[in-house]
N, C-alpha and C positions, 0 to 999 in steps of 0.2 A: 504494500500499500504506500502511495506517495505521501510525503510529509507536506502538509499545507502550512504556508507561512502567512502570518497576519500582516507582514510589512514587507514591501518590495526591497530586494537587494540590488544594489547598483554595482556594476563591475568597475574596479579601480585598479590603480597600479601606483601606489605612492609608499614612501618609506615610513617605517614605524620603529620606535625604540620602546622596549618594554622592560619592566623589572618585576621580578618575583621576590619572595622573601630572602633568597640567598643567591640570586643571579641577575644578570642583565643580558638582554638579547636584542637583536635587531632583525628586521625582516621587511616584507612587502605586504601591504593590505591588498588583498585580492578582490574583496567585495565588502560593501558597507551598507548598513540599514540603520534606522534610528535605534534599535535595541542592541546592535552588535556588529561584528565583522569577522571575516576569515583572514588568516595571516598565513604566509609561507615564511618559514625561517629555518636556519640551520640549528638553532637552539631548541632543544626539545623541552616541552612543558608537560605537565600532568593535568588531566581532567580534574576539575574540582579545585585547582589552585587559583590564587588571586594574583592579579597583575595591576601595575600602574602603567599607563601607556601615554606616549606622545607621537602623534601622527603629523607628518609634514604634508598638509593638504594644499592644493594649488590656489586657495582664495586669499592667502595672506602669507607673510613670512613667519608669523608665530605659529608654533605647533598646536594642533587640537589636542587638548588634554583630557585624559580619562583618569580620574583619580582612583577609581576601583573598577576592575573588570574580572569576571569569573570565567575561567577556561571551561567550556561546556563539552568539547570533543577534540579528539586528536586523531589524525590519520597521517602517519609518516611524518613528513615535514610541514604538514598543514595543521592548523588548529582554529577552532571557533571560539569567540568570546562574547559574553553578554556584558554590556555596559551597565554598571550599577550606580556609579557616582560620577557626575561631570559638572563642572562650573556652568552656571546658566548661560553665559555668553557662548560657550563651546557647544551646548546643546542647540542653541540657535543656529550656529554655524553648521553643525552636523545636519540639522533639518534642511538647510539651504543646499548642502551638497547632495543630499538624497533626492531632493526635488530637481536636481540637474540644473541649478542656476549657474553653475560654473563647470568647466571641463574637469573630468576626474582623472585624466592621464597626466601626470607631472613630468615635464621635460627634465632631462638630466641637468641639475643645478647644484653641483657639489658645493659651492661656496654657501649657498643658502642652507643646505643640509648641515654643513659644518657649523653654521651659526646657530641653527636650531638645536643642536646637541648641547650648546653651552648652557 
């Protein structure tokens, strides 16, 4: 039986840095919706673990902040998270992204990515 989603997922390709209790990792956001996203990363995470995330989205130079996310599933190098806590302004930005008000493929901008990691 197919799993029904209550919210559309939008395909993306932008960098993310995440931190768990005892590790830091980086990867690429593959798709995003208001309640969560899918990530591809070399860093393995465990279902049920909690993360803090910073996504470099194309609408601005400041990263989209997720204060608390829960890992819901893992398949090889991919995992899905549910967003639990986000600052209000970042919730608004996420809503705009999902409504496709900005392009979701981020061109290679290494200098912007380096600045966002600081």
